[in-house]
C-alpha positions as CSV (number, residue, x, y, z in Angstrom):
1,M,19.9,-2.2,22.5
2,N,19.7,-5.7,21.1
3,T,19.9,-4.9,17.6
4,G,19.2,-8.4,16.1
5,R,15.6,-8.2,17.9
6,V,15.2,-4.6,16.5
7,I,16.0,-6.0,12.9
8,Q,13.7,-9.1,13.5
9,G,11.1,-6.8,14.7
10,F,11.3,-4.8,11.6
11,V,10.9,-7.2,9.0
12,V,8.0,-8.9,11.1
13,V,6.1,-5.5,10.8
14,V,6.9,-5.0,7.3
15,I,5.5,-8.3,6.4
16,G,2.4,-7.5,8.2
17,I,1.9,-4.2,6.6
18,I,2.4,-5.8,3.2
19,L,0.1,-8.8,4.4
20,L,-2.4,-5.8,5.4
21,L,-2.2,-4.2,2.1
22,N,-2.8,-7.2,0.1
23,Q,-5.7,-7.9,2.0
24,Q,-7.1,-4.4,1.4
25,G,-6.6,-4.9,-2.2
26,L,-4.2,-1.5,-2.2
27,I,-1.1,-3.5,-2.9
28,D,-1.5,-6.8,-5.5
29,W,-0.4,-10.4,-4.1
30,S,1.8,-10.7,-6.8
31,I,4.4,-8.4,-5.4
32,W,5.5,-11.4,-2.9
33,P,7.7,-13.5,-5.7
34,Y,9.5,-10.0,-6.0
35,L,10.3,-9.8,-2.5
36,I,11.3,-13.7,-2.1
37,Q,14.2,-13.5,-4.9
38,F,16.0,-11.2,-2.2
39,W,16.3,-13.8,0.7
40,P,20.0,-14.0,0.4
41,V,20.3,-10.4,1.9
42,L,19.3,-11.8,5.0
43,L,22.3,-14.0,5.1
44,I,24.2,-10.6,4.5
45,I,22.7,-9.0,7.2
46,W,23.5,-11.9,9.6
47,G,27.1,-11.8,8.5
48,I,26.9,-8.0,9.2
49,Q,25.8,-8.7,12.6
50,L,28.7,-11.0,13.4
51,I,31.4,-8.9,11.8
52,F,30.3,-5.9,13.9
53,N,29.3,-7.6,16.8
54,K,25.7,-6.0,16.7
55,S,26.9,-2.8,17.1
56,K,25.0,0.6,16.0
57,F,26.6,0.8,13.0
58,S,25.5,-2.6,12.0
59,L,21.9,-1.9,12.9
60,W,21.9,1.1,10.8
61,L,23.5,-0.9,7.7
62,S,21.1,-3.8,8.1
63,L,18.1,-1.4,8.2
64,F,19.5,0.4,5.1
65,L,19.8,-2.8,3.3
66,L,16.4,-4.1,4.0
67,I,14.7,-0.8,3.0
68,G,17.2,-1.0,-0.1
69,V,15.6,-4.4,-1.1
70,L,12.1,-3.1,-0.7
71,A,12.4,-0.4,-2.7
72,V,14.3,-2.3,-5.5
73,A,11.8,-5.1,-5.5
74,Y,8.6,-2.6,-5.4
75,G,10.3,-1.2,-8.4
76,L,10.5,-4.4,-10.3
77,W,7.0,-5.4,-9.3
78,N,5.8,-1.8,-10.4
79,S,7.5,-2.0,-13.6
80,Y,6.1,-5.4,-14.4
81,E,2.8,-4.4,-13.6
82,Y,2.9,-1.3,-15.7
83,S,4.5,-3.6,-18.8
84,A,2.1,-6.3,-18.4
85,G,-0.9,-3.6,-18.3
86,S,0.2,-1.3,-20.9
87,H,2.5,-3.2,-23.3
88,D,1.8,-3.3,-26.9
89,S,3.5,-5.6,-28.7
90,V,3.3,-7.9,-31.9
91,L,2.4,-11.2,-31.3
92,N,4.1,-14.5,-33.0
93,Q,2.5,-17.7,-33.5
94,E,3.0,-21.2,-33.4
95,N,0.2,-23.6,-35.0
96,I,0.2,-27.6,-34.3
97,P,-2.2,-29.2,-36.3
98,V,-4.8,-31.6,-34.6
99,E,-5.6,-34.4,-36.4
100,S,-9.5,-35.4,-36.6
101,D,-9.1,-38.7,-35.2
102,I,-7.8,-37.8,-31.8
103,K,-10.5,-37.5,-29.0
104,E,-8.2,-37.3,-25.9
105,A,-5.3,-34.9,-25.1
106,K,-3.0,-34.2,-22.5
107,L,-1.5,-30.7,-22.4
108,K,1.3,-29.5,-20.0
109,L,2.3,-25.9,-19.7
110,D,5.0,-24.2,-17.9
111,Y,5.4,-20.5,-17.7
112,G,7.0,-17.8,-15.6
113,A,5.7,-14.2,-15.1
114,G,3.4,-12.3,-17.2
115,Q,-0.1,-13.0,-18.8
116,L,-1.3,-15.9,-19.5
117,H,-4.8,-16.8,-21.8
118,I,-6.4,-19.9,-22.7
119,L,-9.4,-20.4,-24.7
120,D,-11.2,-22.2,-27.3
121,S,-10.6,-22.6,-30.7
122,K,-12.8,-23.5,-33.9
123,D,-9.7,-24.6,-35.8
124,A,-8.2,-28.0,-35.7
125,A,-4.8,-26.8,-34.4
126,L,-3.5,-26.0,-31.2
127,T,-2.4,-22.3,-31.3
128,L,-0.2,-20.2,-29.1
129,N,0.2,-16.1,-29.5
130,Y,3.1,-15.1,-28.0
131,N,5.6,-11.9,-27.8
132,Y,8.2,-13.3,-25.0
133,P,9.6,-15.8,-23.7
134,K,9.8,-17.9,-27.1
135,P,8.4,-21.3,-26.4
136,K,9.3,-24.7,-26.6
137,I,6.6,-27.2,-27.9
138,D,6.6,-31.2,-27.9
139,S,3.9,-33.5,-29.2
140,Q,3.1,-36.9,-29.8
141,T,0.4,-38.9,-30.8
142,K,-0.7,-42.5,-30.5
143,G,-3.8,-43.7,-31.7
144,K,-6.6,-41.2,-30.7
145,E,-5.0,-39.8,-27.9
146,A,-2.2,-36.8,-28.2
147,E,0.2,-35.1,-25.5
148,Y,1.7,-31.6,-25.8
149,K,4.2,-30.3,-23.9
150,I,4.9,-26.2,-24.0
151,Y,7.6,-24.6,-22.0
152,Q,10.0,-21.6,-22.2
153,G,13.1,-21.9,-23.9
154,A,16.3,-22.1,-22.6
155,D,17.1,-18.6,-23.3
156,S,14.0,-17.5,-21.1
157,W,14.8,-15.7,-17.8
158,P,13.7,-17.7,-14.3
159,R,10.4,-17.9,-13.6
160,F,10.5,-16.0,-10.6
161,I,12.2,-12.9,-12.2
162,P,9.7,-10.8,-14.3
163,N,10.0,-11.1,-18.0
164,R,11.9,-7.8,-19.8
165,V,8.9,-6.8,-21.8
166,G,6.0,-8.2,-19.8
167,G,5.7,-11.6,-21.4
168,E,2.2,-12.6,-22.9
169,W,1.0,-16.4,-24.2
170,A,-2.4,-16.7,-25.4
171,L,-3.1,-20.5,-26.1
172,Q,-6.3,-22.2,-28.1
173,L,-7.4,-25.4,-27.4
174,P,-9.6,-27.2,-30.3
175,Q,-13.1,-28.1,-29.4
176,G,-14.2,-31.7,-30.0
177,V,-11.5,-33.2,-28.0
178,V,-11.2,-34.3,-24.1
179,W,-8.8,-32.2,-22.2
180,D,-6.5,-33.1,-19.4
181,V,-4.6,-29.8,-18.5
182,D,-1.4,-29.6,-16.0
183,V,-0.7,-25.6,-15.8
184,N,2.6,-24.6,-13.8
185,V,3.1,-20.8,-13.6
186,G,4.8,-18.0,-11.3
187,A,3.3,-14.7,-10.6
188,I,1.0,-13.9,-13.9
189,K,-2.4,-12.0,-14.6
190,G,-4.2,-15.2,-16.0
191,E,-7.4,-15.8,-18.0
192,L,-8.1,-19.4,-18.5
193,D,-11.6,-19.8,-20.2
194,F,-12.8,-23.3,-20.7
195,R,-16.6,-22.6,-21.1
196,E,-16.5,-24.2,-24.8
197,I,-13.7,-26.7,-24.0
198,E,-14.3,-30.4,-22.9
199,L,-12.5,-30.3,-19.7
200,N,-11.7,-33.8,-18.0
201,Y,-9.0,-32.7,-15.5
202,L,-7.3,-29.4,-14.7
203,D,-4.3,-29.1,-12.3
204,L,-3.1,-25.5,-11.7
205,N,0.1,-24.8,-9.8
206,A,0.7,-21.1,-9.2
207,G,2.7,-18.4,-7.8
208,A,1.5,-14.9,-6.7
209,G,-0.9,-12.8,-8.7
210,D,-4.6,-12.7,-10.0
211,I,-6.2,-15.8,-12.0
212,S,-9.6,-16.1,-13.7
213,L,-11.1,-19.5,-14.2
214,R,-14.1,-19.7,-16.4
215,F,-16.1,-23.2,-16.8
216,G,-19.3,-24.1,-18.7
217,D,-21.9,-26.4,-18.8
218,R,-20.5,-29.2,-20.9
219,G,-22.3,-32.0,-19.4
220,L,-19.4,-33.5,-18.0
221,S,-17.7,-34.6,-14.6
222,T,-14.7,-32.2,-14.4
223,K,-11.9,-32.0,-11.7
224,V,-10.1,-29.6,-10.7
225,R,-7.4,-28.9,-8.5
226,V,-5.4,-25.7,-7.7
227,S,-2.3,-25.0,-5.3
228,A,-1.5,-21.6,-5.0
229,A,0.1,-18.9,-2.9
230,A,-0.5,-15.2,-1.9
231,T,-2.8,-15.3,-5.1
232,N,-6.4,-13.7,-6.3
233,I,-8.5,-16.6,-7.6
234,K,-12.2,-15.8,-9.3
235,V,-14.1,-18.6,-10.6
236,F,-16.9,-18.2,-12.9
237,V,-19.4,-21.0,-12.8
238,P,-22.9,-21.7,-14.5
239,E,-26.1,-22.0,-12.1
240,T,-26.8,-25.6,-13.6
241,V,-23.6,-27.2,-12.7
242,N,-23.2,-29.3,-9.6
243,L,-20.4,-27.9,-7.3
244,H,-18.3,-29.7,-4.8
245,I,-15.7,-27.6,-3.1
246,D,-12.8,-28.4,-0.9
247,L,-10.4,-25.9,0.8
248,E,-7.6,-26.6,2.4
249,G,-4.5,-24.1,3.5
250,A,-4.5,-21.3,6.0
251,L,-5.2,-17.6,5.8
252,N,-7.4,-18.2,3.0
253,D,-10.5,-15.8,2.2
254,H,-13.3,-17.0,0.6
255,N,-17.2,-16.0,-0.1
256,L,-18.5,-19.4,-0.5
257,D,-20.7,-18.8,2.4
258,V,-22.6,-16.2,0.5
259,A,-22.5,-17.8,-2.9
260,G,-25.2,-20.0,-2.0
261,L,-23.0,-23.1,-1.5
262,V,-23.9,-25.5,1.8
263,K,-21.0,-26.2,3.8
264,M,-21.0,-30.1,4.9
265,G,-18.6,-31.6,7.0
266,D,-15.2,-30.1,5.1
267,Y,-16.6,-29.3,1.7
268,Y,-19.1,-26.8,0.4
269,V,-21.5,-28.3,-1.8
270,Y,-24.0,-26.8,-4.5
271,T,-27.0,-28.8,-6.3
272,P,-29.0,-26.9,-9.0
273,D,-32.9,-27.3,-8.9
274,N,-33.1,-28.6,-12.1
275,R,-31.1,-32.2,-12.6
276,S,-27.9,-31.6,-14.0
277,Y,-25.2,-33.9,-16.1
278,S,-22.5,-31.6,-15.3
279,N,-20.4,-32.1,-12.2
280,L,-17.0,-29.5,-11.2
281,E,-15.2,-30.9,-8.3
282,L,-13.0,-28.3,-7.0
283,E,-10.0,-28.8,-4.8
284,F,-8.0,-25.5,-3.3
285,T,-4.9,-25.9,-1.3
286,G,-2.3,-23.2,-0.6
287,A,-2.1,-19.9,1.8
288,A,-2.9,-16.7,1.8
289,N,-5.1,-17.1,-1.1
290,R,-8.2,-14.9,-2.1
291,L,-11.2,-17.1,-3.6
292,E,-14.0,-15.6,-5.1
293,L,-16.9,-17.6,-6.5
294,V,-19.2,-16.3,-9.1
295,R,-22.4,-18.2,-10.2
296,V,-23.7,-17.1,-13.8
297,P,-26.9,-17.8,-15.9
298,D,-25.9,-20.9,-18.0
299,G,-24.7,-19.8,-21.5
300,N,-22.8,-16.8,-20.0
């Protein structure tokens, strides 16, 4: 028996089963970061094969290790899913005043695993509610422009390892400011609501997870770039907004053909019946993502 081929076949079968369960919605895509972090086990199995000269003992030991890794990864992921969905904790708060003469602002946000919310605020301040990890915040202003950087502190766990208490950040951006937002996240459940925010540009880089993006009709031309892998992405856009969507990557699933968009070359386009001053340009790159576009009446 060729033990090397048996192990390779076993790995391929397991990957195929997990992808199938992902596609059917039985297991969330966010499990992949928990599997990937155990990649050194492949080196261990390779070493076992070399030491024991691909014997039956090495085969069973290797399969035992692989099954153990799957069990541990599933346990970590399931524990995170439970804590993120049911953890009831007291949130701390950080406030950064935004001067009334600030008209444009740039935000760079780096966050690991957990829950992330972005929404608007009627207060003249950038507000962050959190439980864990504790954030570090840098800010600087120059004339009518400001720049903010929010990232995990040095005591935080690596982004690909689940937070010990199911981390949660809720960020509120003040209205009346035109924002350029750069978000880098790991495995998250995210609700990014820009309906009442003057958004000029959004650059979102995400690991596996579930992300909801909501946009409004603000009379602006907004460009959005999303780079993700194994992520469920749900995008809510008013029916009154001009749409231009570019999809790049492999093994991506989407509903654009049945959402009223017209395919023109490499792009999907939607133009409302009434003249609109709001334009939304979306660019999606990555692999094994699921994109769902939801058209909503203006004001919802």
